[in-house]
C-alpha positions as CSV (number, residue, x, y, z in Angstrom):
1,M,0.0,0.0,0.0
2,C,1.3,3.4,-0.9
3,G,1.3,6.3,1.7
4,A,0.1,6.3,5.2
5,S,-2.0,3.5,6.6
6,F,-5.5,4.1,7.7
7,Q,-7.1,3.1,11.0
8,T,-10.4,1.4,10.2
9,R,-13.8,1.7,12.0
10,A,-16.9,-0.1,10.8
11,E,-20.3,1.4,11.0
12,T,-23.5,-0.5,10.1
13,S,-27.1,0.3,10.2
14,A,-29.5,-2.0,12.0
15,E,-32.3,-1.0,9.6
16,V,-32.2,-1.6,5.8
17,G,-29.4,0.8,4.7
18,P,-25.9,1.0,3.5
19,R,-22.9,-0.5,5.4
20,A,-19.9,1.7,5.6
21,R,-16.2,1.6,6.4
22,E,-14.6,4.8,7.5
23,T,-10.9,5.4,7.9
24,H,-9.0,8.2,9.7
25,I,-5.3,9.0,9.7
26,G,-3.9,8.9,13.2
27,S,-1.0,10.9,14.7
28,T,2.3,11.2,12.8
29,S,4.1,8.6,15.0
30,E,1.2,6.3,14.7
31,Q,1.2,6.9,10.9
32,Q,4.9,6.1,10.6
33,S,4.6,2.9,12.6
34,R,1.5,1.8,10.6
35,Q,3.2,2.8,7.3
36,A,6.2,0.7,8.2
37,N,4.0,-2.3,9.0
38,A,1.9,-1.8,5.9
39,E,4.9,-1.5,3.6
40,R,6.2,-4.8,5.0
41,L,2.9,-6.5,4.4
42,A,1.9,-4.7,1.2
43,V,1.1,-6.4,-2.0
44,S,0.9,-4.3,-5.1
45,D,-2.2,-4.3,-7.4
46,T,-0.2,-6.2,-10.0
47,E,1.0,-8.8,-7.5
48,R,-2.6,-9.3,-6.2
49,S,-3.9,-9.8,-9.8
50,E,-1.1,-12.3,-10.5
51,L,-2.0,-14.1,-7.2
52,A,-5.7,-14.2,-8.2
53,R,-4.8,-15.6,-11.6
54,D,-2.5,-18.3,-10.1
55,D,-5.1,-19.3,-7.4
56,S,-8.4,-20.1,-9.1
57,G,-9.8,-20.8,-5.6
58,L,-9.7,-17.1,-4.7
59,R,-13.2,-15.7,-4.2
60,P,-14.4,-12.1,-4.2
61,L,-14.2,-10.3,-0.9
62,A,-17.3,-9.7,1.2
63,S,-18.7,-7.6,4.0
64,G,-16.2,-5.5,6.0
65,R,-13.2,-6.9,4.2
66,L,-14.6,-5.7,0.9
67,L,-15.3,-2.2,2.3
68,S,-11.9,-1.9,3.8
69,E,-10.1,-3.2,0.7
70,I,-12.0,-0.9,-1.6
71,T,-11.3,2.1,0.6
72,N,-7.6,1.3,1.0
73,R,-7.1,0.7,-2.8
74,I,-8.9,3.9,-3.8
75,V,-6.8,5.9,-1.3
76,S,-3.6,4.2,-2.5
77,L,-4.4,5.1,-6.1
78,M,-5.1,8.7,-5.2
79,R,-1.8,8.9,-3.3
80,E,0.1,7.3,-6.1
81,H,-1.3,9.6,-8.8
82,Y,-2.0,12.9,-7.0
83,G,0.9,12.8,-4.7
84,R,-1.4,12.9,-1.7
85,G,-4.6,11.3,-0.5
86,P,-7.6,12.1,1.6
87,I,-7.6,12.6,5.4
88,K,-10.9,10.7,5.6
89,A,-12.3,8.0,3.4
90,K,-15.6,6.1,3.7
91,T,-17.0,3.4,1.4
92,Y,-20.7,2.4,1.2
93,V,-22.2,-0.6,-0.6
94,L,-25.9,-0.7,-1.2
95,D,-27.3,-3.4,-3.4
96,N,-25.4,-2.9,-6.7
97,L,-24.0,0.5,-5.9
98,I,-20.5,1.2,-4.4
99,V,-19.8,4.8,-3.2
100,C,-16.5,6.0,-1.9
101,V,-16.5,9.4,-0.2
102,L,-13.1,11.0,0.2
103,S,-12.9,14.0,2.4
104,D,-10.1,16.6,2.7
105,S,-8.2,15.1,-0.2
106,G,-6.1,18.2,-0.2
107,F,-5.5,20.1,-3.3
108,I,-2.0,20.2,-4.5
109,A,-0.1,23.5,-4.7
110,I,-0.9,24.3,-8.3
111,E,-4.6,23.6,-7.7
112,R,-4.7,25.9,-4.6
113,T,-2.9,28.6,-6.7
114,M,-5.5,28.3,-9.5
115,M,-8.4,28.4,-7.0
116,G,-6.9,31.5,-5.3
117,G,-6.7,33.1,-8.7
118,G,-10.4,32.6,-9.1
119,E,-10.4,29.5,-11.3
120,P,-11.8,26.6,-9.3
121,E,-13.7,25.3,-12.3
122,R,-10.4,24.7,-14.1
123,V,-9.2,22.6,-11.1
124,L,-12.4,20.6,-11.1
125,E,-12.2,20.1,-14.9
126,M,-8.6,18.8,-14.5
127,R,-9.7,16.4,-11.8
128,R,-12.6,15.2,-14.0
129,D,-10.2,14.6,-16.9
130,F,-7.9,12.6,-14.6
131,Q,-10.8,10.5,-13.3
132,R,-11.8,9.7,-16.9
133,M,-8.2,8.5,-17.4
134,M,-8.4,6.4,-14.3
135,K,-11.8,4.8,-15.1
136,V,-10.4,1.6,-16.5
137,R,-7.9,1.1,-13.6
138,Y,-10.6,1.9,-10.9
139,S,-13.2,-0.3,-12.6
140,A,-10.7,-3.3,-12.9
141,M,-9.9,-3.0,-9.3
142,I,-13.5,-3.0,-8.2
143,E,-14.3,-5.9,-10.5
144,E,-11.4,-7.9,-9.1
145,L,-12.5,-7.4,-5.5
146,T,-16.3,-8.0,-6.1
147,G,-16.3,-10.6,-8.8
148,R,-18.9,-8.4,-10.6
149,K,-18.8,-6.2,-13.7
150,V,-18.8,-2.4,-13.4
151,L,-21.5,-1.0,-15.6
152,A,-20.8,2.6,-14.9
153,F,-18.2,4.7,-13.0
154,L,-19.0,8.2,-12.0
155,S,-16.7,10.6,-10.2
156,Q,-17.3,14.1,-8.8
157,A,-14.9,16.5,-7.1
158,H,-16.1,19.4,-5.0
159,V,-14.1,22.4,-3.8
160,E,-15.8,23.6,-0.6
161,P,-16.1,21.4,1.3
162,D,-13.1,19.4,-0.2
163,L,-14.8,16.2,-1.3
164,T,-14.4,13.6,-4.0
165,I,-17.1,11.0,-4.6
166,E,-16.3,7.8,-6.6
167,M,-19.4,5.7,-7.6
168,F,-19.6,2.3,-9.2
169,L,-22.8,0.8,-10.6
170,M,-22.4,-3.0,-10.7
171,D,-24.1,-5.5,-12.9
172,S,-25.8,-7.3,-10.0
173,P,-26.3,-6.8,-6.2
174,L,-23.4,-7.6,-3.9
175,A,-24.3,-10.3,-1.3
176,G,-25.0,-9.0,2.2
177,F,-25.7,-5.4,1.1
178,G,-29.4,-5.0,0.5
179,A,-31.8,-2.3,-0.6
180,L,-35.5,-1.6,-0.9
181,E,-36.7,-1.1,-4.4
182,L,-40.1,0.5,-5.1
183,V,-41.6,0.0,-8.5
184,D,-44.6,2.1,-9.7
185,L,-47.0,-0.4,-11.4
186,G,-49.2,2.5,-12.6
187,D,-52.8,3.1,-11.8
188,G,-54.2,0.3,-13.9
């Protein structure tokens, strides 16, 4: 895993609703200790894919492990390609929808300069272009973890508050993550 490790806390709803995994970065010394451990144990995306191909017995992740792995991989990709990642990351799965909410992802120096110069739309446009470039990589990672096909990937960045939302619409529901669907049958 690239960058600082995240401390993980699960939140679930007793009612029908999404399950979430939220992560927070701890103190600097905690981060360094966790980072050292994570680097020792880390397996790159390429190595994971090779392991999955070599071991046909590997199954898609489920429940909290799935939420945690999606969150950590999205954060890792952001750190690798932006040079920094979010302070807080949370992943929700509901039926066939996966949503990652990344808070305080921190704009890089050039982005802050552009926003200070009154051009936040150019920063958002650049981030949208980047996400279009990352669509295949993000989707392949989600497909690998879930064993399902990604039908659509949507990404949205927001300046104030500093948020990025990554959404994946899957070809079928993920086991253990339900939803209530209402269908209007009409008046007849």
